[in-house]
N, C-alpha and C positions, 0 to 999 in steps of 0.2 A: 103733155103735148105742147104746151106753150114753150116750155124749156127746150124741147126738141126743135121747135120752129126757130127759136132764137139762136140755137147752136148752128143751125144751117147745114147740118150733115145731110139732110134730105130735104127735098122740096116740099112745099105746103101740100101740093097735090099728092105726093107720095105718102105724107103723113095722114092726109084725109082718107086715102084708100086703106092704109094700115089700120086706122082706128075707127073706120066706118062713120065718119062725120063729114059735114060739108066744109070745103076749104075756107069759106067765109067765116065759119065758126072758129076755126083755128086762127085765122087772121085777127079776129076780134079778141080771142084769148091772149094772143101774143101782144096785142096793143095794150090790153089791160095789165098784163104782167110788166111790160116795159114802163108803164105809167106809175105803177105802184109796187115795184119790186122791193124797194127799201121797206115798205110797210109790211109786205108779206114775209120777207126773210130777215128783217131787222138789220141792226148795224153789224152783226157778226159777233158781237160780244156775248158774254155769258148773261143769262137772264138775271134781272135784279132780284137778289135774295133779301127779304126783309130782315132787319136787325133783330137779333134774338136777345131778350133780356134774361141772361143766365141767372142773375140774382133772384128774380121773381120765380123762375122755374125751380131753383133750389129751395126757395121758401115754400112753394106749393108741394114739392116732394116731401119736405119735412112735415108739413101740415098733414098730408095724407098718410104718412107713416105713423104719426102720432095717433091719428084717428083710427087707423087699422089696428094698431097695438091696443088701443083702448077697447075697441069693439071685440077684438079677439079675447081679451081678458074678461070682459063682461059676459061673453057667450060661454067661456070656460066655466066661470063661476055659476052661471045659470044651468050648467050641465048640458048645454045644447051643442057644445063643441068638444067632442071627446078625443079626437086624434088630430094632430097637426098635419098639415099638408106637406 
C-alpha cells in the first residue's frame, strides 16, 4: 500500500477504500517507507555472500570419506554389513 501511495497512481482515499484501512494509516506507512526505504530495500546490490574456505571443505570431505571407508570395512569384517548400498 505504501508503494502504491508513493507511485501516486491513485489517491490515498482510493487506496484506503480499496484496502479497507483508514487514510491516516496509509499516510503513516508512506512516511515510514520514505524515511527508511534504503533500509527496507537495500542498496540494490546482491546480498553479501560469506567467503567460503574451499581448502577446509575439501579437508573435511577427505576426513569424512576416510572415516566412512574405515567404518564400512569394520562393519563388513564384523559381519554386520553384508551388501553394499
